[in-house]
C-alpha positions in Angstrom: 77.1 111.8 136.9 75.7 107.9 135.6 77.8 108.3 131.9 75.0 108.0 128.8 77.4 107.1 125.5 75.2 107.3 123.3 71.6 109.3 125.2 70.8 106.9 128.4 72.8 104.5 130.4 73.4 101.1 129.5 70.2 98.6 130.2 68.5 101.4 131.7 65.3 103.3 131.5 65.3 107.3 132.3 62.4 106.0 135.3 64.6 103.9 137.1 67.7 106.0 137.1 65.2 108.5 138.9 63.2 106.2 141.2 66.0 103.4 142.1 69.0 105.3 141.5 67.8 109.0 142.1 70.3 110.3 139.3 69.9 114.0 139.5 72.1 114.6 135.8 73.3 112.1 133.1 76.5 112.6 130.9 76.2 112.4 127.3 78.6 111.7 124.9 79.0 114.8 122.1 81.2 112.6 119.6 79.3 109.8 119.5 75.9 111.4 119.9 77.4 113.3 116.6 78.0 110.2 114.6 74.9 108.4 115.4 72.1 109.2 115.5 73.5 112.5 114.2 72.8 116.1 114.5 69.7 115.8 111.7 68.0 113.6 114.0 68.6 115.0 117.5 67.2 118.4 116.0 64.0 117.2 113.8 63.1 115.2 117.4 63.7 118.2 119.7 67.1 118.1 121.4 68.7 115.4 123.4 66.1 115.9 126.3 63.0 115.2 124.8 64.3 112.8 122.5 65.6 110.4 125.4 62.8 111.7 127.6 65.2 112.3 130.1 64.1 115.9 132.1 66.6 116.6 134.0 70.3 117.5 133.4 72.6 116.5 130.6 76.0 117.3 130.7 77.7 116.6 127.4 81.6 116.5 127.1 83.1 118.1 124.1 84.5 115.3 122.1 88.4 116.0 123.2 88.7 113.0 125.1 87.4 110.5 122.7 89.9 111.9 120.4 92.9 111.2 122.7 91.4 107.9 122.6 92.2 107.8 118.7 95.7 108.8 118.7 96.8 106.7 116.1 93.9 108.1 113.6 93.7 111.4 114.1 96.5 114.5 113.1 96.5 117.8 115.8 96.1 121.7 113.6 95.2 124.8 115.3 92.3 124.6 113.5 91.3 121.4 115.1 91.6 117.7 114.8 90.9 115.8 111.7 90.4 111.8 112.0 89.0 108.6 110.8 86.0 107.8 113.3 85.2 104.5 114.2 82.2 103.8 112.6 83.4 103.7 109.1 86.5 105.1 109.0 85.2 108.1 107.2 87.8 111.6 107.6 85.8 113.9 110.2 87.2 117.4 111.2 86.3 118.5 114.9 87.0 122.4 115.5 86.3 123.7 118.5 83.5 126.1 117.4 81.6 122.4 115.7 81.9 121.1 119.3 80.6 123.5 120.4 77.7 124.3 117.9 77.3 120.1 118.3 76.5 121.0 122.1 74.1 123.7 121.6 72.2 121.4 119.0 72.0 119.0 121.5 70.6 121.2 123.9 72.6 119.9 127.1 72.9 122.0 130.4 76.3 122.2 130.8 78.6 122.0 127.8 82.2 121.4 128.1 84.8 122.9 126.0 86.5 121.2 123.3 90.5 120.5 124.4 93.5 118.7 123.5 94.0 115.7 126.4 97.9 114.8 126.4 98.9 111.2 126.8 100.5 109.7 129.8 103.7 109.9 130.2 104.6 112.9 127.8 107.0 115.4 127.9 106.7 119.1 129.2 107.3 120.8 126.2 104.3 118.4 124.6 102.3 119.4 127.5 102.9 122.7 127.7 102.1 123.0 123.7 99.1 121.5 124.5 98.2 123.3 127.3 98.5 126.7 124.6 96.5 125.0 122.2 93.7 124.0 124.7 94.0 127.4 126.0 93.1 129.4 122.3 90.5 126.7 121.5 88.9 127.6 125.3 89.0 131.2 123.6 86.9 130.5 120.5 84.6 128.1 122.2 83.7 131.2 124.6 83.5 133.4 121.6 81.8 131.1 120.1 79.1 130.2 122.1 78.3 133.7 123.3 77.3 134.6 119.7 75.4 131.5 118.3 74.7 129.5 121.0 71.0 130.6 121.5 69.8 130.0 118.1 70.8 126.7 118.3 68.3 125.7 121.2 66.1 122.7 120.1 63.4 123.1 122.7 60.4 125.8 123.8 61.0 127.3 126.8 58.6 126.2 129.5 58.4 128.0 132.5 55.4 125.7 133.9 58.3 123.1 135.4 61.1 123.1 137.3 63.9 121.0 135.4 66.9 122.9 135.1 67.2 122.5 131.1 64.3 124.4 130.6 65.1 128.1 132.6 68.8 128.2 132.3 70.7 128.9 128.9 73.4 126.4 128.4 76.1 126.9 131.4 79.7 126.3 129.8 83.1 124.7 131.5 86.4 125.0 131.0 89.2 122.0 131.6 92.3 122.5 133.2 95.2 120.4 131.5 98.6 120.3 131.7 99.3 116.8 132.5 101.6 115.8 135.5 103.5 119.4 136.1 102.3 121.3 138.6 103.2 124.7 137.2 101.2 124.0 134.0 98.2 123.2 136.2 98.4 126.3 137.8 99.0 128.0 134.5 96.5 126.4 132.9 93.9 127.2 135.6 94.8 130.7 136.1 94.0 131.4 132.5 91.0 129.6 132.3 89.7 131.7 135.4 90.6 134.6 133.7 88.7 133.9 130.2 85.5 133.4 132.3 83.3 130.6 132.8 80.2 128.7 134.4 81.9 125.8 136.3 85.9 124.3 135.6 86.9 120.7 135.5 90.0 119.1 135.5 91.0 116.7 132.4 93.9 114.5 131.4 93.3 112.7 134.6 92.6 108.7 135.1 94.4 108.0 131.5 96.9 105.5 132.9 98.9 107.6 135.1 99.3 106.3 139.1 97.0 107.3 141.8 99.1 109.5 143.3 99.5 111.5 139.6 95.9 111.9 139.6 95.7 113.3 143.1 98.3 115.5 142.1 97.3 117.0 139.6 93.8 118.1 141.3 95.6 119.3 144.2 97.8 121.4 141.9 94.6 122.9 139.9 91.8 123.2 142.5 93.7 125.8 144.6 93.5 128.0 141.6 90.2 127.4 141.0 86.9 130.1 142.6 85.1 128.3 145.4 82.0 130.0 144.3 82.4 127.9 140.8 81.6 124.2 140.4 84.9 122.0 140.2 84.4 118.7 138.0 87.0 116.3 137.9 86.3 114.2 134.8 86.1 110.6 133.7 87.1 108.7 137.7 87.0 106.8 139.6 86.8 104.3 142.6 84.6 105.0 145.6 88.1 105.6 147.6 89.4 108.1 144.8 85.9 110.2 144.7 86.0 110.5 148.5 89.7 111.9 148.6 88.9 114.3 145.5 86.0 115.5 147.4 88.5 116.2 150.6 90.2 118.3 147.9 87.3 120.0 146.9 85.9 118.5 143.6 82.4 119.1 143.6 81.4 116.7 140.4 82.8 113.4 138.9 81.1 111.5 136.1 82.7 107.8 135.1 81.7 104.5 133.4 83.0 102.6 135.8 79.7 101.5 137.8 78.2 99.9 134.7 81.0 99.0 132.6 81.9 96.7 135.2 78.8 95.6 136.7 78.3 94.2 132.7 80.9 91.8 133.5 80.0 90.8 137.0 81.7 93.3 139.7 79.3 94.7 142.6 80.3 97.3 144.8 79.7 96.9 148.7 80.8 98.8 151.7 83.3 95.4 152.4 85.1 96.1 148.5 83.8 95.1 144.9 82.8 91.3 145.2 83.2 89.3 141.9 79.8 87.7 141.6 80.2 85.4 139.2 82.4 83.8 142.0 81.5 79.9 143.5 81.8 81.7 147.0 78.5 83.1 146.1 76.3 79.8 145.0 74.5 79.1 148.0 74.6 83.0 149.0 71.7 84.2 150.2 72.1 87.7 151.0 71.8 90.9 148.9 74.1 92.3 146.8 74.8 94.9 149.8 73.5 95.7 153.2 72.9 99.3 152.1 71.3 98.5 148.3 68.2 99.9 147.0 65.1 98.3 148.7 63.8 97.1 145.5 66.9 94.8 145.1 67.1 93.9 148.1 64.9 90.8 147.4 67.6 89.1 145.5 70.2 87.2 146.3 73.7 86.9 145.7 72.9 83.3 144.6 70.1 84.1 142.1 72.1 87.2 140.4 74.8 84.5 140.2 72.8 82.6 138.6 71.2 84.9 136.0 75.5 85.9 135.0 76.3 82.0 134.7 72.7 81.9 132.4 73.7 85.2 130.8 70.6 86.2 131.3 69.7 90.7 130.3 69.1 90.7 133.7 72.2 90.3 135.3 73.3 92.9 133.6 70.3 95.4 134.7 70.0 94.4 138.7 74.0 95.0 138.8 74.0 98.3 136.4 71.0 99.6 139.2 72.9 98.1 142.3 76.6 100.1 141.2 74.6 103.7 140.3 72.7 103.1 143.8 76.1 102.7 145.9 77.8 105.5 143.7 75.3 108.5 144.2 74.1 107.5 148.0 78.3 107.8 148.3 77.9 111.3 146.8 74.0 112.1 149.0 76.1 110.8 152.1 79.0 112.9 151.6 76.7 116.2 151.0 75.3 115.4 154.7 78.6 114.6 155.7 79.9 117.9 155.0 77.2 119.7 156.2 77.2 118.1 159.5 80.8 118.9 159.5 82.1 115.2 160.1 83.4 114.7 156.5 87.0 113.7 157.1 85.9 110.9 160.1 83.0 109.4 157.4 85.8 109.4 154.8 88.0 107.8 156.6 85.8 104.8 158.2 84.4 104.3 154.6 88.3 103.9 153.5 89.3 101.6 155.7 86.6 99.0 155.7 86.1 99.3 152.2 90.1 99.2 151.0 91.0 96.9 154.0 88.2 94.4 152.9 89.5 94.7 149.2 93.4 94.1 150.6 92.1 90.6 152.1 
């Protein structure tokens, strides 16, 4: 899922996400949208889909990860989290109920439960207490959603369209926590399944831990989640990481990496990432990658390097489109190989070429 923090992916239009990237769903940021433009604007404009003109599904996070990132500015209690927001420093209180109300008002198709994301590293006692809080918050989120969510739907149902957000009620996903502790991950997964949700995410990963711990967190959670419901690894990752997690049963990902690194001149290719601003590409007439989108094939590495060095905005847009296309094509190829029974070979071949080239 491309990440649209402020309601849309940076530098790109909804049409480009559909026509070039072939995105099926994007992610919106509950915390940022709550602060700006605010619920009054979103509500008045008919919900996030109508406001942004994005007619495909949207997943919204709960704000829990942003609260984690504001560690020096927050105070966690049973009720929720009080923090100083990053815009004007004003005291803000975010509770499980308010998080769900914000997401219902935004009108996202998938809403994430409010959780506490423990830091890495943390002691097992802290992780256990944090997990207990997350589970209690999960129950409160579900209770609020069952009673109130339908009252906040900002759009009128339109059965003439086939877009997901107009013909299904908002889905809610639980978030497995437990830090690096296998028993806590198992406990969290089982408790969430007992409560019952539409899908399940594994959170608290990609927060500074080494890659092997990240994979262990997935391995310690996914086996205890239902096979017939989506499983979502939050906030990652590199192309090889995603393939390794698909092999471990993960269905969904989101990550700012494709667009964030694009704005700094890094492009993903089958032979590993390249830094387009490097002098080696000054006279390179080839496209960014052999399988980049046809509309991007005509732009040479040399030209895109020139755009970056000249601080032209087009450079950010071209690399963002290319990187997202690379990620979405990788997911599409993965689905095809899973269906054909050849995913393991596809993963190994891709990683061998990508990682060997990167290490040179």
